[in-house]
N, C-alpha and C positions, 0 to 999 in steps of 0.2 A: 673685540668680538665678545670676550668674556664679560666685559662691562655691560655691553648691550643686552646680553642674556640675563645678567643679574637684574637690570632695570626692567626687562620684560617680565621676569619672574615676580618681581616686586609688584608690578601693576596687576598681574594675574592674581596674586595673593590678595591684594586689596579688593579686587572685584569679587573674589571668592568669599572673603570675610563679609563684605557688604551683602552679597547674595544670601549667605547663611543667616545674617541678622534679619534680613527681610523675611526669610522663610520662617525663622523662629517667631518673629513678630506676628506673622499671619497665623501661625499655628496657635500661639497664645490667644490671639483675638478670637479664633474659632472656638477654642476651649472655653473662653469667656462667654461667648454667645450660648454655647451648649449649657454651661453651668447656669446662666441666667434663665434659659428656657426651662431648666429643671427646678430651679429654686428661687433665687433672689429676685426681688422686684426692682424695677427701674428706680433710679435715685429719687425722682420727685414723688413717686408713690411710697417709697420707703420713708420719706420725710413725712408724708401725710399720715402714714400709719403710726410713726413715732409720736406724732402730735396727739394721738388718741390716748397715749400712755397705757395702752392695753398690751399684755404679753403676746408675743408672736405665736405662742402655743395655742392661743384661743382662735386663731384665724386659719381658714382654708380658703384658697382662692385659685381660680384657673382662668386664664385668658387665652383663647384660641381662635385663630381665623377660621371662619366657616369654610369647610372643605380644604383647609390648609394647615399650616404648622401651628404648634403651640408657642405662644409668646413667652409665657412664664407660668409657673405654678408653685404653690406653697402648701404643703401638707394635703395634697389632693385626695389621698386614699383614706383620710380620717373620717369615719362616720360622725356626722354632727346633726343636731336638731336644726331643721331648716325653717321651722315655724310654717307660715302659709305658703312658702315656696314649694312645699310638698304637694300643693294643688297642681303643680305642673305635671307631676307624675300621674296623678289620678285622671286628670283631664286628657292627657295624651293617651293613656291606656284605653280610656273609654271611647274617645273619638276614633282611635285606630280599630277597635273591635266593633263598635256599633255603627260608625259612619256618621258624617256630618248631617245627614237628613233624618236621623233617628228621631222619633217623637213618642211621647207618652199619651195614653188615652185614659180618660175618666168617664165612666158610663153610669147612667141610671137605667135599671132594668125592672121588668115585672115578670112574674111567673107565667109560663106558657098558657095556663088556664085562667089566669087572672083577668078580670073585667072591670071596666069603669061604667057605673050606671048613669042614668040621665042627670042625676044631681052632682056628678063628678066624684063619686065615692069609689075608691079603689078597694076591691074586696080581698086583697092580699097584700103582703109586704112590698114595699118599694126597696129594691136592692141597689146598693152603690158599689160598683167595682172600682176599687182604688188601685190605680196603676203605678203609684210611686212618682207622680209628676212633681218635680222639685220646684216648679215655678207656678203652681196653681194659685190664682189670686181670687180675692173676694168677688170681683166682677165676673170672673169665669164661672164661679159657682152660681152666682145670681142668674146668669144667662141660661145655665142648665135648668135651673128651677123655673125660669120664665118659659122655657120650651115645654116643660111639663104642663104648666098652666094653660098654654096655648093649645095643648092636646086634650084639654078638658078635665084634667085631674085637679081636684080641689081638696079632697080629704084623703089622708093616708093613715092606715092603722098603725104602722110602725116602719122604721127605716133600718135595714140590715146592711152594715158596712163590711164588705169582704176585703180584708187586708192581707190575704194569704200569699200575695206575691213576695212579701217579706216575712221573716220569722220574728222572734221577739228581739227587736233592735232598740227598744226604749232605753234611754239613758237618763240619769238624774242631771238636770241642767246645772245644779249647784256643785256637781262633783269636781269639775276642773279647777275653779278658782273661787267658789262660794257665791258667785254672782248669778244666782239661779233665775233672776228676772230679766237678764240681758239676752237679746235675740241671738247673739253670736254663740250662745251656749245651747240653743234649741236642740231638742231631740229629733232624730230622723223618724219618719213614719210614712207608711204607704199612702195615707190620706192626710196631707199637710197643706193647709190653706194659708197663704200669706205668711209662711214660715212659722205659723202658730203664734204670732205676736199681735197684741192689741195696739191700736194707735191712739195715743192721747193727744188731742188737738187743743191748741191754745190760740184763741183769736183776740186781737187787740180791740179795745173800746176806747177811742181817743177822748170821748166826752167825759167819761168817768175815770180815765186813766187807770183802767183795770183790765184784767185778762179773763175772758170767758172760756170755759173748757167743756169738752164733751169727749165721749169714747166712741171709737169706730172699730168694729161694728157695735151697735147699741145693745149689747147683751145684758139682760136683767141681772141685778145684783152686783153691779160694778159702780163704784163711786170715786170721784176725785175730790179730795179735801186739801186744805192748806191754802197758801197764798203766795203768788209770785209778785214781787215788787215791780212797779212800773218805773222805767227809766226814760228820761227825755233825751238821752245821749244819742249821738249819731251811731247807727248800727255798727257795733264792733265785731260782729260775726255771730257764731252760734251762741244762743242764750245759755247763761250759767245757771242751770237749775238741777235739782236732785229730786229723786223720788224714793219713797219708802213704802213697800208693799206689805199689807197685813191681810190675814184671812180670818174670818169669823162667821161661823154658822153657814158656810157655803158662799158667803159674800166676799167680795174683794174691795179693798180700799187702798187707793193710791194717795199718799200724802205728799204733796209737792212743796218745794221751797226754793228760794233763790230770787234772781232778778232777770229782767229781760227788757231790752229797749223797744219801745213802741214802734220806732222807725224800721225795725226789722220785719214787721208784719207778722202774719200768722205762722206758727211753727208747730211741729209735732215731735213726739218721742215715741219709741216703740218699746213695749215691755211684755214679757211672758208672765202669765198668771195661772195658766192651767197646763196640764199635760196635753200632748197632741190629741189624744183620744177624747179627753174631756172637752177641749176646745172645739174639736170637730163636731161633737154631738150638740153642744150649745149653739154652734154656728148653723147647723142644719135646721134646728128648731126655729131659731130667730129669723133666718133668711126665708124659710118657707112661709112663716107668718107675714113677713114683709111683702111677699108677692101675692098675698091673699089666700094662702093655703091653710089647712088645719091638720095638725098631727095629733091623733087621739091617743097614741101609745108612746113608746120610747124609741130611742136610738140605741142599737146594740150591735155587737160584732157577730158575724156569722158567715156562712158560705152561700154562694149563689147556686141555685139548682141548675141542672144541665139544660132544662128546657126554657130557661129565662130568655126574654127578648129585650134588646136594647130599645129604649124610647127617647133617650136624649144622650148626646155624646159631646165631649170636649177634647180637642187635640192640642197638645202643647206646642210652643215654638220648636223648631228643629234644634238638635243638639249643638249645632254650630253657634246658634244664638245663646243657648243655655250656658256653654262654657265661657262665652264673653261675659255674662253676668257673674259667673263664678270667679274668673281670674281677675277681671277689672275691679270688681267690688269685694273680692276675697270673701265670698259667702261660704261659711263653714257647713251649715246644715244642708245646703244644696249639694255640696261636694260629698257629704256622707251618703245622701240619697243616690247620687250618681254612681258611687262605688257599689252600692247595693243593687242598683239596676244592672250594672255590668255583670254581677254574679247571677242575678235572676235570668238574664238573657242567655247566659252560658248554660242554663239548664239546672242550676242549683236552687230550685224553688222548694220551700220558701228560702229566700236569700238570707244569709247571715254575714256578719262582718268578716269573720275568719275565712269563710268560703269565698267571699267576693275578693278578698285580698289575694288569695291563691290564684283566682282567675286573672286578676290584674298582673301578677307576676308572670304567669304563663304567657299572657299577651306580649309582654315585654321580652320574655325569653325567646319567643318565636322570631323576634326581630334581631336576635343576637345580643340583646341587652341583658347581661346577667345581674346588673345592679348589685354588685357584691356589697354586703353589709346593710342593705336597705331593710328598714322596718317601717312598713307603710302605716301600720296601726289603723286609724279610722279614715285615712286618706285626706283629711282636711288640713293637717298640720297643727290643729289645736290639740296638742299632745305633748307630754313630757317624755314619752318613750320612742316616738317616731324619729328615725335618723336616716340619713343618706350621705354619701360622700360627694364632694365636688366633682370628682372624676366621673362618677355615675351620672350625675346631672348633665355634665358636659357631653358625655357620650350620647345621652338621650336627646339632648337639644340638637346635636349634630344629626342624629337619625331622623328626628322630626323635620329638620330642614329639607331633607331629600325625600320625605314621604309624600304620598298623594294628598294627605290632609294638611300639608304645610300652610297654605293660605288661611284656612279656617283657624288653625292652631295659633299661628303667630298673631293673627288679628285679634285673638282673644286676650292678649296681654295688654297691660296698661301702656299707653303711649306717653313717653317721658314729657312732663310739663303740659300735657294736654288733658288726659282723663284718668279715671281709675285711681288707684292708690299712689301713683307717682305724679298726679296732676300738679302738685305744688312744688315739685323739685326741678331744679336746673331749667328754669324758664327763660334763660337768656337765649336770644336768637341763634347763637352758635351751637347750643345743645338741645334746644327744644325740639321735640319730635324725632330726635336722632336715635331713639332706642325703644324697643318693646320689651318690657320687663315685668316680672312678678316680684313683689316685695313680701317680706315676712318679718313679724316682730312679736315677741313674747317677752315676758320677764326673763332676762339672761340670754336672749336670742335676738340676733339681727342678721337679716339675709337679703340678698337680691340676686336674681338670675334672669338671663334672657339674651337678647340680641342687640348689638350696638352697631350703628352705621358710622364708618370712619369717613373723614374728609376725602380720602382717596377713592371712595366708592367701595372699599372692601367692607365686609361684614364680619363681626366678631361675636363669639359666644363668651359671655362673662358669667361667672359664678363666684359669689363671695358669701361666706357664712362665718359668723362670729358667735361663739358660745362663751359667755362670761357674765359675771354679775353686773358689769358695767357695759354690756354689749351695745346699748343704745348710743354710747359715745362713738361708735363706728360709723355713724351716718355720714360725717364729713369725709371719711375715707372712701365710702361707697361713691359719693359724689365726685371725688377726685379721680377715682378709678374710671368712671364713665366719661368724665370730661377728657381725661388723657386719651381714651380710646377714640373719641370723636375727632381728635386731631390726626389720627393715623391714616 
């Protein structure tokens, strides 16, 4: 009997030891999962990061299931420069406060006592109420002027532009990186047409194997010089040309150089040559003449009298379409104007950048988003001082997903491998269209954020930001990160 009891005790002891081992193993496994969720990346992603040869200290990354747990995070609280990913913050604050159907209006008005005589002469100023439309185009202004001509107006003594919806928000386009002629550096303005950029058009002449050029709009005093070499090669993509802009006695000269394949056909480049106010004035004069009108005086800034009556009006596309242009194409000046509009509509007229930033922060705060460490700056991400943490972006993207404006907001992001700034990335059928993202890139900055659809049907929020002098080497890691999520 004693022997049996010893045998039984031994068996129980073995079962006890085995049970303890399993329990300890499960505990260690759980601890490992929690540690991974708080810090370390999965092995294949850690390998992809190691291949960049960038220090881990330069990276902040968060991956979280929508309405679910966090998969892992690395330095999520560190404020970093997100480059154009900052547009996610501005556009979400704007569409949350203004709504997807918000529109901008641009109006031509005349004084309450003004009259047009039988010869079409207006006996008082023509007023332009600038509403801060971020997407007002040449053809929109042309239609406005055509409407006035149809109403019998032929001669105008002067045009007064009322920009009072915004304060003094003019910036020097060369301030950020010295490239003052590039449209991405354009200054915001209440009356901004075609982003303030001239279009230089180059048309092929196969017979002479040369390029003919012209400027649109055809503002007097602008000239294109130089020569673009003709190539008979199969179209390799965008032409390799450069422009040098000079100013002399009020005239502008674009000297062009480089080469282009005739098989590519007509192409154009856009350049800034004037301030927004100068460009607006020149454009009003030129286009009024094009529709058969006469301007006997000047274009100047001023205020609209209280008794003025609108005679021609233009309405912008709704905000839902505008943020699609902003986020898919990463348009900086449109984002700046949108931020100012948010401030103006909150009652802080004339709107300033600082006041509009405070409005945006209050909009987010009312949704429980404290965005700790956020420096929104100009709202576009074209900044060296703007910062946000990966945690804050993740929290905002989660809030956006359950908000009433989710469909419009998410559809404004670039579709992976399809359109926008991510159209040429991960175009394999297994990853193509599996994410809606916003990308960002500056010198020393690389970032991506948005939503990824996993193979299981789950949706994930992903935020990755790298700040380092070799940040552009992180592109392969971003691709690996998104590819990894599509398999989940």
